C-alpha positions, 0 to 999 in steps of 0.5 A: 625298564624291568628285570626277570624278577619284576612283577607282571602286574606292572606290566600287564595289569591287574586283570591279566595278571591275574588270569596268567597267575590263576591259570598258571601260577606266574607272578614274574616277567621270568614265569612268562617267559618261560612260558615256550611255544610249541610250535610256529606257524609259517605263512607259506605251509597252508594246504587244502582240506581236499589234499591232507594225508593221514599223518602229516603236519598240517596249517589250513585257512578255513572257517568253521561249519557247526559246532557241537558239544556231548557230555561224557558223564562218567568222566565228568567231561565233555567232547567238542566237534568242530566241523571246518571247511576251507571250500574245498573240503571239510574237517573234524576238529575234537576236543576233550574237556575243552567245551569253552572253545565252541564259545571261541570257535563260532559258526562263519569263524575264520582261523589257522589251524595247526596239527595232525591229521587222523583218521577216524572211521575212515574221516579226517580229523585234527585232535586238539588242533592249535589255532589263531584266530582272524579277527571280525572285520579284517580283510582275510587276504590281508590277515594271511599275509600278515604272516608272511615271513613271520614265525608265529608261536603257538603256546600252550592256551585256555578260554580265558587266555588264547594263544594270540593273548599269551603272544601279546603278553610275552612282547609287552614283557620283553619290550620292557625287559633290560638287560638279562644278566646270564647265569651260564659261564661264559666259557660253557657259552662259547663251548657250544655256541650259544647265544646270550640268555636274553637273545634266547628269550628273544629269539624262542619267542620272536624267531628271525627265522627256525634255525635262530629259534632252535639255536635258542632252545637248545640252550635253554635246554641245556640250561635245564640240563646243566642245573638238573646235573648240577643238582643232583650231583651237589646232592650226591656229594652231600650224601657221600659227606653223611655219617652213617653206620658201616654194615660190613659182610660177617664171615659166619652170621645170618648171610653166610647160613642163608648162602649155604642153605639156598638151593640154586646157584647166583648168576655172575651178574647177582654176584657182581651186583652183590659184591657192590653192595656189600662194598657199599654197606661196609662204607661209613656213609649211606648207600644210595643204589639203584638195583635195575633187571629184566623180570625174573633177573633176581633182584630180590635175592640180592635184596634180600643178601643186603638185609641179612648182611645189615642183621648180621650187623644188628639193623633191621630192613624195611622192604616198602612194596606198593601194594598190598598184593605185591607186599604179600608176596614179597613176604612168601617169597622172603620166607620161603627163600629163608626157611628156618632162616625166617623162623626167629623168635619161634619155638624150633627156629635155627640160632642165627634165624630173624623174624619176618613181617608184615606190615599193611594198611588192611590187617586186623587190629591184632595182627598189627599190634604183633607187627609192629611190637616186632618191629619195634623190639627188633624181633623182626629183622625183616619188615615187609610193607606198604605205604602204612610202614610210613605210620607214625605208630610204626617204630624200628628199634635199629632200620639200617636199610630201606629197601623200595620196590618199583620206585616209580610209584614213590615219592620223595615225602614217602622216601624220607619219611622212612628215613626219619624212624632210622637213628642214623642215615640209613642205606637205601637200595632202590629195585625197579624192573622197568629197565632205564636206558642210561641217559634216563637213569643218568638224568632221573637217578642222578644221584644214585649209584645203578647196578644192573641186572640183564642175565636170567638165573639159571635153568629158567626157560624162553619165553616165546612171544607171538602177535594174534591179529584176529581181525586177519586170523580170527580162527587163531584166537581159538587156538589160543584158548586151547593151547591153554587147554594144552598147558593145563593138561600137562599140570600148568597155570595161565593167565589172561589180561584185560585192559579194564575191569568192567564193560565198556562204556560209551565214554570209552567210545568217545576217548576212542573217537577223540584219539582217532581209534576205532570204537570196538569192543574191548576186553573186560574181566567181568566180561571175559569170566563168564564168556569163557568159564561157559565156552572154550574153557569150560570146566576150569577153575577160573578167577577174576583178580583185579583193583575194585577186589578187597585186599582179602580177596586179591591176596587169597585169589594170589594164595590159591593161584600159587597153590595150584588150587585154580588154573586161570587168572584172568586180571588186570595190570595188578599182576604187572610187577612182583607175581611169582607163580614158576607153574604159569607158562602160557600168558594171553593178553587181549587187546594187546595195543592198549598196553604201552611196550615196557608194561607188556614186557613187565606183563609177559616176566610173569611166565617162564619163571620156572623150568617150562617154556613160557608162551605169551600170546598179544591179541589185537585188532589193530589194523597191520600197518599202524603204529600199535600193530608196530610196538606189538611186533617189537615186543614179539621180535625181542625180549631185551627189556632195554631195548623195548624201555627205549621204544617205549620211551620214544613213543611217550611223552616227557611228562610220562617218562619224569612223571606228572608232576614234571610236566606241570607248569611249575617244573623245571623241566620244560624243553628237557626230553631225555632220549632226544637230548642225550648228548646234550645231557651228557655234555651238562654233566660234564661241565657240571662235575667241572664247575663242582670240582673248581667250586660253583662260589665263583658263579654267583649267579649260577650259585643262585639259579641252582638255590632256587631250583633247589628250594624250589618245591618241584624239586621232589621230581627227582625222586618220582622217576 
């Protein structure tokens, strides 16, 4: 008999074990049993192809009619199209980068296919369907009848290891398994009516009915939530136990001088959050706080005040930004807000002034040496930078506060690399302009205290958003260009955003086909510029901005735009975060259906940052009743980023929510979905607190499971939201 720790080689043999190890990293029975089914095929649900309707989840029995693969050179991949028939009609199946399936799906082969029906150019199709082959020589009716009353698990699979082979491996593993010790405390199982761990594993892979499969999935999902919450709460308690330098507010310091000099009044929300941060900084243990807020809610001011508090106590603050454009923008914003208070070390500088410097990878050698010296000797109280701040040559005099902007762009290794440059554990302030629903924050940032800014600063102008459906009303696009000219005539500026840098390739069309979308011309920055310059925006000062430009060109372009030397900026999403040009009042987003909901909200936040009203126009060719059109209408209907974030997350795969690492085969999180499982996550957090309060040592199996998660390399997902 075997245990969960038993090596697969003794159960499955060398050859199969090697394939499982190479494909998924599986070595033990436990690894294999956590390869969960994506769905179940049910014999009574077979449909005729002729009766299929777009959007239906279907299972069909069909024969391969033809199969053809074509290479996508630019994407270094291929597109396989398989035509199948059941005698009533034909159906197209599409696979991206899975040409090996052509050997599997040979002409004449019969199989059960399962997936969601889409439509492309009036033709029904299944993209990336699951399938189960009918063995050659088998009586088809008998083979199909063998499914009767059974629930056949469909697994994530590959050419070397199809779903049916994985099912065989799991059946062998379950058959060899002796009684499995259960790490979940009995009082929790009783509380929710959960099956034991062994029962859950058996019923998920070989269910007697769908209810038992669902109950088993709930149990295993709860396991993931509980271990995650235990890990987050343990880290939270450990942080509270670290010794840090307290940085209390000083009444006559740099912060007081800044507050007296600013020409605007803080919002009630900013004052409340500032109070929370001040209380954290005054503690003898490190602050670990997430500051989230609507686009334009004034997070930078709050972060700057925290930095000045630390400087008043002899420390320094480092602001880590994901791009050089954003880092340079932060530098200019901080210097502008501080005014003479940023002239520390300079002739004529204010008595209480500090220095502000920038460290990036593209700096000249001379500028970098000067910046490094200011950071090392303490002349610079605020050091703004990109990943370059993590370099071995960067030293600080007394790093007391780390500010991380757009946390999702950084991982635990970067944060820790910066922390290691501090003499004692520094305080940490994480900022994000992506509104995060409570459960997402609780799941991904559970080791951080969360502060939220919802209101916009006083005097901030409203933004109006409209959808321009070019297929239905093409004249409205011409009106959009007229609105830009009108705004510029009034002394304002405009953004035009495109989803691509250069013209669409044949591979772009291939991907459109694969996803069941129309392969219409998609706007690009490089094409739009000349078209508009010679057409509806003739005579205006227009410049492009995108990721392929050098850092110098990007920075000079942004500076020129901020200085009102340009009228129109045609850009990709490089302007999505941090760009602050109050004079920009109108934005046109081309092919807006190509962007996510939260991304559109972020882009829209680049306008209306001054006293003049903002206008955002979302241009689309999406059909009126399509999901893409519904997303755009949702963006146009509300400025509430939290509501839009929830809509966005509901439409995205879980890997997009928690980061690419989490969706991989090594991740602890395989079943948990933060929005769907909100009640379960809250329950798990409550139970995790109870366990830690009473002492986890009394649950040795649970403690061991937690240690396994803690020591795994994949634990870094917590810092990769």
